DRENROSE-734068 format. One record per residue: residue in one letter; x, y, z of N, C-alpha, C, O, CB in turn. Coordinates in steps of 0.05 Angstrom, whole numbers, plus 5000, padded with zeros to 4 digits. Glycine has a CB too. Layout:
<nodes>
AXYZXYZXYZXYZXYZ;...
</nodes>
This chain:
<nodes>
X320142063858320941783859318441603857316441663870322641713884;X318641383842316441193840316041053867317741063884316940993818;X313740923871313240773895315140553898316340453879310340663895;X315540463923317540253929316840003914318739863905317640203958;X314339933911313639683898314539683869315339473859310539643899;X314539913856315339933828318339933824319339853803314140183815;X319840013844322740053840324439833852326639793842323540303853;X323539683871325139463881325039233861322939143853324139363909;X327439123853327438913833326938643844326738603868330138913819;X326638443826326438163834323938083849324137923867328838093850;X321738203843319338163859317737913851317237863827317538403856;X316837763870314837563866313237513891314237563913316037293855;X310837413889309037363911309437093924310336903910306137403903;X308737073949309036813964306836823985305737033991311936773976;X306336593997304336574019305736504045307436324046302236354012;X304936644066305836574093303436564111302236774117308036784104;X302736334120300336294136297836414123296336554137300736404164;X297536364098295236464082295336764075293436864063292736404096;X297436904084297737184077299537214053301537074051298837344102;X298837384035300537444012302737634019302237844030298837553988;X305237544015307537714020309037743994308537613974309337584042;X310937933994312437993970315437943976316538053995311938283960;X316737783959319537733962321037863940320237853916320137423963;X323237993947325038113927327737963929329338023947325438423931;X328237773912330837643910332637803891332037823867330537343900;X334737913902336338103887338637963873339937793885337338333905;X339138033848341337923833344038013844346037873841341137993803;X344038233857346438343869345638503894343238583896348138523850;X347438543912346838703935346038993927347339113910349138713955;X343939093940343139373934343039523960342739413982340339383920;X343239783957342939973980340040013985338640123969344440243974;X339039934009336239944015335340224024332940284025335539744037;X337240394032336540654044334640824028332740944040339040804050;X334940844001333041013986330140923987328341073980333941033958;X329640673995326940563995325640584022323240514025327040273986;X327040674043326040664070324540914078325141144069328340624089;X322540884095321041104106322841284123322741524122318641004123;X324641154139326441304156329241174155329941004171325441294186;X330841264135333541144131335341174156337041004160334841274108;X334941384172336641424195336241214216337941174234336041704207;X334041064215333540854235334740584227334640394242330540814239;X335940574203337240324194340240344201341640504191336840294163;X341040164219343840164228345339934217344339714215343940164259;X347839984209349439774197349639794167348739994155348439504205;X350839594154351239584125348539584111346939394115352939344117;X347939784094345339794080345239614055343039594043344640084073;X347439494047347439324023346539044030347938904045350239324010;X344238974020342938724029342338544005342438623982340338794044;X341638284012341138083991338238043984337637983961342337824001;X336438064004333638013999331938204015332738304036332937724007;X329538254005327538414019325038254020324038163999327138694005;X323938214044321438074047319338264058319538364081321737824067;X317338324042315238514049312838364059311338244044314438704025;X312438364086310238214097307638364096305538244101310938144126;X307638614090305238784088303738764114304838814135303538694064;X301138684114299538684138299538414153297838364170296738764132;X301338234145301337954156301237944186299737784198303837804146;X302838114200303138094228301338294244301438304268305938144236;X299738444230297938634244296138504264295638614285296338794223;X294938264258293238124277294638054303293237984323292037884265;X297238064304298737994328298938224348299538184371301537894322;X298338474339298538704356296338694377294038624372298338964339;X297138774402295138774424295538544442297638414442292338774413;X293538484459293638264478292538014465290438024452292138334504;X293837794470292837544458290237454471289937444495294937324461;X288237404454285637334463284537084449282137044445283637564458;X286436904442285636644432285036634402283936434392283336554446;X285836844387285136844359286736634342285936574320285637114347;X288836524353290336314339290136044353291735864348293236394336;X288236024372287935774386288535794416289735994424289635554374;X287735594431288235594460291135544466292535414451286535394474;X292135664488294835614497294835374517294035414540296035874511;X295535144507295334904523297634704517297134464516292634764518;X300034814514302234654506304334644528305134854538303534754480;X305134404537306934384560309234184557310534124577305234304584;X309734084533311733874531313033884503311934004485310433604535;X315433764501316733744475315033604454315033684430319433604477;X313433414462311733274443309733464431309033434407310233034458;X308833654446306933854436308334084422307034254409305133954458;X310934104425312534294411312934564424314134744412311234344385;X312034604449312334864463312834804492311434664505309735034459;X315034934503315634914532316435194541318135324529317834704537;X315135284563315835544575316535494605314835404620313435754573;X318935544612319835474639318335614661317835494682322835534642;X317535864657316136004678313335894684312135964704316036304672;X312335724666309835584672310235344690308335214698308535494645;X312835284696313435044712315135104737314934964757314834844695;X316835314736318835354757318935644767318835834751321635274746;X319035664793319035934806321536094798321436334795318835914836;X323835954795326336104789326136234762327336444757328735914791;X324736104743324336234717322436474719322936674706323236024697;X320336444735318536674739319936914751319537144744316136594756;X321736854771323237064784325137204765325337444766324836944808;X326437054748328337164729326837354709327837574703329836944714;X324537264700323037434681321937684694321837894681320637274669;X321337674720320437914734322738104736322438354734319337834762;X325238004741327538184743328138314716328838544714330038024752;X327838154694328338274667326238484661326838694649328238054646;X323738444670321738644666322338904681321939124671318938534675;X323438874705324139104721326339274706326139514705325139024749;X328339134695330439274680329239404655329939624648332739084673;X327539254642326339364617324739614623324839804607324539154604;X323239624644321739864651323540104656322840324650319939814676;X325940044667327840264671328940364644329340604641330140174690;X329540174626330340254599328240434586328840634574330840004582;X325740344588323540494575323240774587322740964572320840334579;X323640794613323441064626325941234620325741484619323141024655;X328241104616330741254612332441114591334240964598332241284639;X331941154565333341014544336441054544337840904532332341104517;X337341264558340241314559341641084574344141054571340841574573;X340140924589341340694603342440484583344040314591339240564621;X341440484558342540294538345540344533346940174523340940314512;X346440584539349240654536350840614562353240664562349440944527;X349540534583350840484609351740194610350140014615348940554632;X354340144606355339874605354939724631354439484631358339874598;X355039864654354639734680351839644683351239424692355439924703;X349939814675347139734677346539504657345139314664345339984670;X347639524633347139314613348439044622347538834614348239394586;X350539064638351838824648349838654665349838414663354338884665;X348138794680346138654696344138514677343238284683344638854714;X343438644656341638524636342938274623341638064620340938734613;X345438304617346938074605347137844625346837614617349838164597;X347637904650347837694670345237534673345237294676348637814697;X342937674672340437544673339937374648338837154649338137744677;X340837474625340637314601342237064603341336844596341537484576;X344637084613346336854617345036654636345136414631349136934628;X343836754657342436574676340136434663339536204669341436744700;X338736584645336436464631337236234614335936024614335036674615;X339436264599340336044582341335804599341235574590342436134562;X342435864622343235654640340835494649340935244651344735774664;X338635624655336135484662335135304639334235084644333935684671;X335335404615334435244592336134994590335034774584334635414566;X338735014594340434774593339734584617339634344613343434844594;X339334704640338834544664336334364661336334144670338434734688;X334234474649331634334650331034164625328834054622329434524654;X332934144607332533974583331933684592330033564583335033974565;X333533584610333133304619330533264633329233054632335433204637;X329533474648327033464662324733404642322933254648326533724677;X324933524618322833484598323533254579321933204560322433744583;X325733124584326332884569327332934540326732774523324032714568;X328733154536329833194509332533324511333233444531327833364492;X334033304490336533454487336533574459335533454440338933274493;X337833804456337933934431340233834414342533844421338234244434;X339533724391341533634372340733774345338533734335341633314368;X342633924335342034074310344334064291346634034300341334374317;X343834084265345934084245347334354245349834364241344734014218;X345734564248346934834247345735014268343434974277346534954219;X347235214276346335424294345935674277347735774264348335484318;X343435774276342836014261342836254279341136274297340135984246;X344736434276344836674293343936914278345036994257347736714303;X341837044288340837294276342237524289341937574313337737314280;X343837664273345437884284343738124289341938194273347837954265;X344138274312346438264329346138084353347837914360347138544338;X343838114367343437974393343837674391344537544411340738044404;X343237554368343437274365346237164368346636934377342437194338;X348237334361351037254365351637214395353037024403352937454353;X350537394412350937364441349337134451350336974467350037634455;X346737114443345036904453346036624446345936444463342236934441;X347036584422348036324414350336234432350436004441349036324385;X352136414438354436344455353536294484354736124497356536564454;X351636444494350636394521349136134521349335984541348836624530;X347636064501346135814500347935574501347235374513344335804475;X350235604488352235374487354135384511355635194515353735384461;X353935604527355835634549358735644538360535534551355535414570;X359035774515361735804504362836084509361336254519361635744473;X365336124502366536384506365236604489364236544467369436374501;X365436844498364237074484365337104456363837174437364737334499;X367837044452369137074426369436814410370936804391371837204430;X368036604419368336344406367636354376365736494368366536144421;X369136204361368536164332367235884330368535684338371036184314;X364835874320363235624320363035524291361835664274360535674333;X364135294286364135184259361335134248360935144223365834934258;X359435074265356735004256354935254256352535224251355534794274;X356035484260354335734261353935854234355835874218355635934280;X351435924228350836074203349836344212347936364228348635924186;X351036554203350436824211348836974190349636984166353036984218;X346637094199344937244180344137514193343437524217342337084173;X344337724178343637984188340738044178340238054154345638214177;X338938074197336238144191335438404204336238454227334237914199;X333938564190333138824202330138864195329438864171334839054192;X328538914215325738984212325639284205326939444218324038924237;X324239354184324139634176321439694162319739524161326539694157;X321239944153318740024140319440174114321140344113317040214159;X318040094093318440214067316740464062314640504075317940014045;X317640634044316040864036313440754023313340534013317641044016;X311440914024308840864011307340624024305340534012309240803982;X308240534047306740314061305940414089307440564101308540054062;X303640324098302840394126304840324146306440134142300140264132;X304940464168307040424189306840154201308940044210306740634210;X304440024203304239764216305039534198305339314206301439724225;X305539594172306639394153309539334160311039524166306339484124;X310339084160313039014167314538914142313438764125313138794188;X317039004140318838914119321438824133322238954153319439134098;X322638614123325138514135327238494113326738384092324738234149;X329538614118331838584099333638354109333838314133333338854096;X334938224090336637994097339338034083339538104060335337734088;X341437984099344137974088345437724098345837684122345838224095;X346137534080347537294087350437344089351637454070346837064067;X351737264111354537304114356137134094358237224084355437234143;X355136894088356436724068354336664047352136584052357436464081;X355136704022353336693999351836433997349436423990354836753974;X353136214003351935943999350435834023349435614022354135753992;X350235994045348935884069345935824065344935644078349236084091;X344635974048341735934044341335644033339235524039340636144025;X343235544017342935274006343935074027342934844028344535243980;X345935144043347134954062345134864083345334644093349535084076;X343135034089341234974110338934794100337234714116340135224122;X338834744075336634584064336334314077338334164080336934544033;X333934234085333233974097334833914122335233684129333833754076;X335734124136337234094160335634154185333534274183339734274160;X336634064208335434124234337034364244339434354248335633884254;X335534584249336834844256336034924284333634904291336135064235;X337935024299337335144325337735444323339835534314339135024348;X335735594332335835884332335835984361333735954374333536014315;X337936104369338136214397337936514395339936644388340736114411;X335636624401335436914400334037004426332536844438333837014375;X334437244434333337334460330337314460329137194479334237624467;X329037424440326037404438325537254411326237354390324637694438;X324337034413323936874389321636674393321936454404326436724381;X319236764383318637004368317237224385316137164406316836944344;X317437474376315637684385313437684364311337554368317137974388;X313837824342312037774319313037524303311437374292311938024300;X315637494303316837274288317737344260318437174245314937044287;X317637604254318137694226320937634217321237554194317537994224;X322937664234325737634225326237344216327237294194327637714246;X325537154233325936874226324036794203324836634186325536694250;X321636894203319836834181320936924155320636784134317036974186;X322337154154323537254130325637054120325836994096324837524134;X327236944138329336754130327936494119328836384099331136684154;X325836414133324536164125323336194097323636014080322336094145;X321936414092320736444065322836494044322436414021318636674065;X325036624051327236654031328336384024328836334000329436834043;X328636204043329635934038327535774022328235644003330335794064;X325035784031322935624018322635713989322235543971320335654033;X322735973983322436063956324735983939324535973914322136373956;X327035923951329435823937329535513937331635393931331935933949;X327335393945327135103947329334993965330634793958327234973919;X329735123988331835054006330835054035332435124053334235244003;X328334974039327234994066328534794085329234574077324234954066;X328734864111329834684131327834464138325434484132330734834156;X328834254152327034044161325734114187323434054191328633774164;X327234244205326234294232327634544243329934594237326734054251;X326134704258327234944271326734924301324434904309326135204259;X328834934316328634934346329135224355331335324352330634724359;X327135334367327335614377328035594407326735464423324635764373;X330235734415331135734443331436024451333236164440333835574447;X329836124469329736404474329336464504328536294520327536534458;X329836714511329236814538326236874540325036814561330937054545;X325136984519322237044520321037014492322437004472321737334530;X318436984491316936974466314037054472313237084495317136684454;X312437084451309637154455307836924447308536764430308937404438;X305536904461303636704454302836724424302836524410301136724472;X302036974416301037004389303236944368302736834347299937284385;X305737024375307936974356308436674353308936584330310437114366;X308436534375308836244373306636104357307235954339309036124402;X304236154365302036004352301736084322301135904306299436064366;X302036334316301836414288304036294271303536184250301936724286;X306636314280308836224264309035914265310035794245311436344275;X308235794287308135494287306335394266307035194252307235404315;X304035514263302135434242303235484214302935314196299435584245;X304635704211305835774185308035564177308135474155307036054185;X309635494197311835304192310635034184311634894166313635274216;X308534954198307134704193306134694164306434494150304834654212;X305034914155304034924127306234914107305834834084302435184123;X308634994115310934974097312434704099314434664086312935194103;X311334524116312534264120315034264137316734094134313334154093;X315234464156317534484173316634434202314834564212318834774171;X317934244215317434174243318634394261320434534252318533894251;X317534434285318534644302318334574331316634414340317034904297;X320134684347320134664376320634944387322635074379322134454387;X319035034406319335294419320035244448318335134463316835474415;X322335334457323335284484324235544496326235664486325635064485;X322935644516323435914526323335924557322035764569321436114514;X324736124568324636174597321936304604320536214622326936354606;X321136504588318736654595316836694572317336604550319536924606;X314636824578312436844559311037114563310537204585310436614563;X310437244540308937494540306537454523306337274506310637734531;X304537634525302137614509301137884500298737914493299937464524;X302938084499302038344490304238474474306438514483301238524514;X303538554449305338694431304138964425301738994420305738534405;X305839174425304839444418304839474388305639284373306439664432;X304139704378303839754349306539744335306639734310302440014344;X308739754350311439744339312639454342314939414337313339944352;X310939274350311638984353313738944375315438764373312638874327;X313639104396315239064420313538944443311239014445316639324428;X314838774459313438664482312838884502314639044509315138434495;X310438894512309639094532308138944555307738704554307939324520;X307239104575305838984597307838884618310038994621304138754588;X307038684634308638594656310838404648312238294665306838464677;X311138354622313338184612314938324590315738204571312237914602;X315238584593316938734574319838664578320638584600316539044578;X321338674556324238624558325938844546328338824546324838354544;X324639054536326139274524327339184497326538994485328339364543;X329339334488330739274463333239104470335339214476331539534448;X332938844468335038664477337538694460339738694470334138374475;X337238734434339538774416341139014424343639014423338638794388;X339739234432341139474439342639444466344839554469339239714440;X341439294484342739244510345139054507347239094520340739134530;X344838844491346838634490349138704470351038554468345638374481;X348938924456351038994436353639044450355739024437350239244421;X353639104476356139144491357738884495360038894503355539274518;X356438664489357738404495358038234470358237984471356038254515;X358038364447358538224422361438124420363138234434357938414398;X361937914405364737814401366538044391365638224376364737584381;X369038044400370838254392371338264362372138464351373438224407;X370938034349371438024320369038124303369238134279372237744312;X366838194317364438264302364738534288366038714298362038284322;X363538554265363338814251360638824237359538614230365638854231;X359539064232356939094218357038984190355138994175356139394218;
</nodes>
């Protein structure tokens, strides 16, 4: 078989924060499995709309943040970044509890299949989004957005918890996108690729010049999933006006790197989170004293009943 670069159709180059990336806009949905390093690790429908190959873009984010993207000195909506645990003990306590659960997941992955154990994880997530709602007025802002962008799977749960709506709620302003971080054949393991499947064909155009709120558990870690959506939209001349990130946790390096990239694309941003991490391992997972485990795998037990892959 030829290399993946030669066989994936619809290829053109793009820039993300001065890094050259490769976008494959597909004329029709294709089965991505033959192009993957490990097809067995790809869960869900393999027929996708776009492939965004970031190559080595996010490699500098691996490890502990040491100021390579600037000092961490942001404390208000005006500056575009707010982390509750930098202000409130209850947020610090919640993040410590999530880290404790994450360490147990890491030591015993079978706990991801334990609904009772995952219920505790879900309850802390719910509490975290409650804190985000509680302290909006403290910082003098409220979230007003044209659309809610939910990155499936965990984003479906997070969006509903962020709004304090029912688990099975149907939200008219919600745009659902399936993104999966994966690795292609013939590329180094630290290279990241993201596949995209839009639930509704016209949603990529609908979000143009809009104010979007993204409620995801970790946003960003590396930031690759949302970055893939942004560059897919920008390459289609359909970039949003503003993206509001609302999350339980995020990384310093992910925020600063992607904030700069969004600015260069002419997109305003706000990052609002309960907690903060500053260490990513070589698989782009949060590690150290602010690990959260695989949130999507834990929260899958609480997806809407109408959900399907």
